[in-house]
N, C-alpha and C positions, 0 to 999 in steps of 0.2 A: 504494500500500500504506500502511496505517496503522502508524505507529510508536507503540508503546505504552510509556509511562513510568509506573511505579508509584512513588510517593513517600509514605512513611509514617513513623510513629514506631516505634521499636524494630525488631523483626525481622519486622514484618507484611509488608513488601514482599517479603522473601526467601521467606516462607512462601507468599504469593500467587503469586510467580513459579514456585516449585516445583510448586504445584498446577496452574497453567496449563500447565506443561511436561508434567505427567502426562496432560493432555488433548490434548497435541500442539502447543500454541502454542510459537512460537519467537521469537527476536529481541526479548525483553522487556528493557527497561532498568529498573533499580531504583535508588532513592536512599533511604537510611535515615537518619533523625535519631535518634541515640542519645546517651546521656550522654557517651560517650567521643568522639563525632564532633565534629570542628571543621571550620569552613569549609563548612557545609551550603549557605548562600546562594550562595557562589561556585561550588560544584559544581553547583547547580541551574542557574545561568546558563550554565555551561560546557556542560552537557548540551543545553540549549535552543539554544545556538549551533551545536553539532555536528549538531543535527537540523534546522537551518534549511533550508527548502525542501521538507521532508517534511510529510506530513499527520500531525502529532504530536498524540497524545491523552494528556494527563497525568491520572492518577487519584490523588487524595489521600484520606486516611482521615477527617479531621475538618474540618468546615466552619470552626470557629473556631480550629483548631490552627495552630501556627507553620508547619508544612510547607505547608499550603494558603495561608496568608498570604504566604509567600515566593513561591510560584508566581503568586499573584494579582497581586502587584506587578510580576511579569515580563510580564504580559499587555500592558502598555503598550509594551514594547520588542520583543516576540517574537510571532510568529503561531503560536498553538497553541490547542487546545481544552483547557479545564480542567474536570474533573468531580470533585466532592468527595462523600464518603459512599460510596465505591466498594464494590462487592461482586463476588463471583466471576461471577455471571450476566452482568452488564453488561460486564465485561472480556472474558469468553469470546466474547460476541457481537461485540465490536469486533475482537478478535484474529483471528477467523476470517472477517471480512468482507473480501473481496478488493479491493473498490473503496474509494476514499477516502470516508470518512464526512464529511458536512457537519453543520452545527449542527442542522438539522431532524431528520436521522436520529439524531443522538446524543440529542436530547431524547426521541425515541420509544423508544430503547433504555433510557434512564433511566426513563421511564414504565413500560415493560415490567418492568424490574427491581423497581420499587416495587410493582407488582401481584403479584409473586411473593413478597413479604414478607407473611407472615400468621401469626396465632396458630393453630397447627395443632390445638390442643385443641378448638377450636370445630368443626372438621371431624369429629372423633370423636363429639362429643355432638350434632351436628346444629344447634347454636346458632351464631348469628353476627349480623352487623349487619342482614341482610335479614329476620330473624325479628321480626315485630311482632304 
């Protein structure tokens, strides 16, 4: 089973967890970096230690953000998958996959989520990149 960890700035992780639970996902761990929060780095390492031996997938919000940087540093000492630029579609797919996801499968999930990101106004007008 995949252990999902969502780490983000502000209350984004809480909101994402609440939405995932709306769809039936369970057992989601969150970690939030807030102005009042202290010891984020130690808490991140503690969560990773507690999840040792599991197929742990950490989702962060911003590629260059402090949250992602902290988890990136931990890749040297802990075995887990780190995905940044998270969105609901990719986390849902991971949360409901019953088998352990490997790097290849996670890259495909990321690619699928990227394909779902689009400027919807183009669909209404019939214009888009393919129109030449």
